N, C-alpha and C positions, 0 to 999 in steps of 0.2 A: 275199644276194636268194635269198628263198622263192620258188619255183616249186609248185605243188599241183595236180594235175592230178585231175580229179572222171571218173574213167572211168565210164561207160555210165550217168552220171546225166543226159543229156539224150534225149529221148524220138525214135524216127524218123521220126513224126509228129506235129508239134507241135501237135497237136485233143490230144494225151494228152500234155501237160506237166506235170508235178509241179511245176518251181518258176516256174512262171510268176506262178503268184499267190502265192507267197510274198515278201512282202515283206523280208525277206533281201537275197534273190537281186537283187530291184530298186533296193537300195541301192546295192549292191554295182557292179550297172552302171554305174548313176549317178555314180559314184566311179572306173569307167575307162576306157582308151580299147579299143576292141574292133578286133578281125581275123578274119577265119574262116580255116578250113584244109579241105581234103580227103584222104582218105588214097587214098595210090598203090597202089601194090599189095604194098609192105612190109609187114612186121609191123609193128603200131602201135610195139612196145618197140622198135622197133631207129630207128625215125625219131624217135622223141620223145627218141633221146640223140643224135643227127644222122646214124645212116648213112643210107647210101642203095645199094639193090640189092647187100645183104646177105645172105648165106645161111648159117646156122649149124642144124645139128639139136639135137635137143630135149636128148639126152643130154648131149651138154658144153655146154649152157646148166647144166643141173641139177647137173654135176659142179663144175664153177664157180660155180654158188653156193650150194654145201656147201663152198666153202671150200678143195676140192681141188686139186694139180699133179699130176695122175699123170704117170705116163713118156709121153715120145715113143716113136708107131707103137702108143699103145693105143687100145682102141674103148670108147668111153664110152655108158652106156646111161641112160635114163630108166627107173624101175619104180615100177609102180603096184601097188599091192596089191589085189586084187578078190576079188568071190568064186565059188566055181565050185562047181554040183551037178550031176552028172554032165556033159553036155556043157553045157550055159547057165553063160555068165560074165554076171554084172555088180558092177555099182560098190556098194560095200557102206555102210552109213553110216562115220562118219569115227570111228577107234578114240579111247579115254578116255583118261586121262592113266595110269591104270593101264594099259589094255593097249598103250597104247604102251610101259608100261618092258617088259610082258613079250616085246612084238615086237623092242625094240631085242634083249636080250639072247636069244633065240630066232635072231634070223636072223642074226648073225651066223656062225654054223655054216655058214652057205649061202659062206663065203671057200674059197677054193681055193689052190693054189699060183699059180696067174696070174688067179683071179677075186676080185676084193673090192665086197661089198656096201657100201652106204653111205648110213648110216641121215639121212633127212631129215627132215618131217614129216607129221602126217596119213595119210593115204593114198602121198605123193610121197617114191621114195628114188633113189637111182642107182646104177651098177654098174658099177665099171671092168675089164675084160679085156685082160690086160699082150697083146695081140696085135691083129693088124690084123688084120678079117675082114670077111668081104664076103658079107652074110647079107640075107634079107627076114624082118621082122618088121610085125607087126599093130598099130595101136594099140589100148587099151580099148577103145575105139567100134566100131572091126572086130570085134575079138573077139565081144565082144556081140551082132554082128547074125549074123556067122557058126558061132558057135560053137569051143568050145576044139582039136579036133582039126585042122581045116581050118586053123587059124592059126598053129598051133605053127611056129616060126624054121623057115627055108630056107637053104641056101647054103652057104657054108663052113664048117665045124665045124658043123654046124648040131646034133649028138647031145649035146654038151658044153652047150651054152645049153640043150639040152629037157630035158638032168639038170638042170639049178639048177633050170629050172620043177618038173622031179618032186619033186628035193628039198624045196622051198618048201611043196609039199603039202601031202609026207610031216612037216613038222615044223610044220607050223601046222593040221594034222589034227586032232587029240586033245588040243590045248591045251583049259584048263580054260575062258577067255572065248570060247572059240568056243563049248563046250557049254552055256553060260548065253545066249550070243546066240541060241542056236536054241530056247535053252527062250524067252526073250522076246519068238519071233518075228520076230528081224533074221536078216540074212544077215550067215556066217562070213566072217571075212579069215584066207582059207585058200587062198591063189596071187599069188605075184608075179611079175610080166609083164613083162619088159623088151622097150624098144621106140623108136625115136627114137633108134637110134644112130648116131653118129658119132666124126670123131676131131677134136680142139681145133684151130682152125685160128687165125690170127693174123687179129688185129682191129682198127683202127687205134685209135687211143690219143685216145677225144674228149677228156678231160682236159685234154692237153696242147696241143689245138686251144682250147679253149676259155678257156685262158692261167690259169685258177684251179683250184685243189682245190674237189671236190663230192663233197656227201653225198649218197647215193639213200636214200631210206627207199621200200621195196617190198613188197608183198602176195606175188605170186608168185615160185615158182624161175627161171623163164624170164627174168621183168626183171631180180632180182638177178644171173641169172650174164650175161647182154649186158650188165649196168651193170660187172661186175667186170674181164669181158673190156674192158672201153671204158676200163680205168683209172680208174674211181671209184671211192669209197668207200659198203660197201654197209652198211643196216641194213633187218633185216624191221621189217613193218608190220602187221598185223589185216585183214584184210577190212572193209571198211566195216560191215558187219550183227556182228560182233566186239569194233568196235572201241567202246570202255566211255568214260564222260564223262572218267576218268583218262587213257586213254591220249589223247583231245584234244587233253588238256591236258598231257600230257607231249609229245605231236610238238610241240603250240605253240610250249612253253620251248626245245624241240629244233632247232627249224629259226631261232629267234631266236638260239642260241648257234653256228650256223654262217654263215660268209660267203657259201658257195653253195649252195644244198639245191634238191632235186627230190623231193619228196612223192607216192606215184600213192595216193591216197585207191580203191580198187574197188569200187561198189558191185551190181555183174556180183551176181545170186543173190536180190537181195530183189525177187521178184514183188508184191506188194501193194502198191498206191497208199498206200494211207494208212502203209505202213510206211518204204515209200519218199520221202516226202514228211516224215515222220518225222525218220528220217536225216539228208535234205537237210537240212532245218533245223536240227539235233544242230551240221552241221559247219557250219553260216554263222555260229551265233552264236557256236560256244564256238572257233571256230578264225579264220572268212577274217577276220569283220568285226575282232576281236581285232589280229589279225594287220595288218593293212592301218591303223590305228588305230595303230600302234608304229610298222611301218616309214614312215607320214608323218611323225610325232613324230621318228623319227632320222633321218631323210630317205636313206630303204633305200627302194629301187624293190622291187616283188610280181606277181607274174605270175600267174591262176589257168587254166587249161583246164579244159575243160568237154568231154565229145565222148558222142555215140550210141553204139550197139551197131555199126553199121558202121562207126567210127572217125574219124567226119569231127566239126568241133568248131570253139566260140568261143575264144579267146582275152583275156583282160583283162588290162588293167598299168594297178595302181592306181597314179594320179598327182593325186587331185583328195584335198580334204578333203570332210565331208559339207557339203552343200548347194550344191556344185559342180556341175550336173548335163551328165552327156551325153547325146548322143537316140537310141542305140541300146539294148535292151535285152540284157540276158545272158543270156538264154533259146534255144530253138530258133529265132525270127523273124529272129533273123540272119545265119543262116545262108542265108535265101533272098534277105537283105535285098543287092542290087548296091551301095549305096553304100559296106558295109564293106568294107574294105579284105581282100588277102588274101596269106596267107605260107604258105609250102610247109614242111609239120609238122618237115624234118629241119631247118630254121633257125631254129624258135622258139628253143633256148637258146643259141645263138650270138649272135641278135639283142638277144634279151633283156639 
């Protein structure tokens, strides 16, 4: 049974809807039974996998997503690659494949007896410090607002982590690719910034609760991290803005091959309505409708979840062939339709 999440596709204001006028979504809504949900205080990805009142720091999620199982009593960090000039810090454009190869080689020099740098993807990486520490760190957004000096880590053995930061600047400062970036008017990638620290905690095994093996396809490290900690098999998936036609076709085949699967298609970062509409239509035509036909023909269920930026959404369960109509639309209007039933986010997978 495939479950597909269209994260960020719904507009917060229904008058700004992109999918309301797309025929593919009208057809999909007509073939579905609808429910709606409203986000609680929990993180969306935690609730989606069935957790309630769960708290896990970003660092342990990143380390888990990268497939590492470090020793107990270790502290895990998310490491963001940033750009620093003087005291000003900003986010650079993501590295190219060639730049990533250089970064992977050079940043391995940051490893020490107790610290291990974990190479991830793009600007997002990890760090394991094989000791427990009590520190205050700042997010990339905070250091961007406050500046580097006042944002440096504070607390238990702060000098060791500050040395890690200084070493990263020294290693990256004179790299040829950064000199080329500056010549091209781009920000250099010259700072490793650790934050979101925490220890790995025991997370309820949601796959055991569901009673079947599931695979999760997700674009973010945090989603893949909580999925792995929750017992799911995990595969990476590009953001929708980077997902090619071949990628959609490959995803469709993968969802057909898995008995139980969850795919998160993240539409965030697509700001232009025309581009969002084009991407949404491609997802519907190349994935949703074809998958729906296949599920009906093979007597299998399918669930599609569409959310807005606030984490509220509508849930469509495909049970009908073409021509069998439902009365509620698969778009923002059903969020305010009182005759559309409500379900808790953390109950969707188990109910499906």
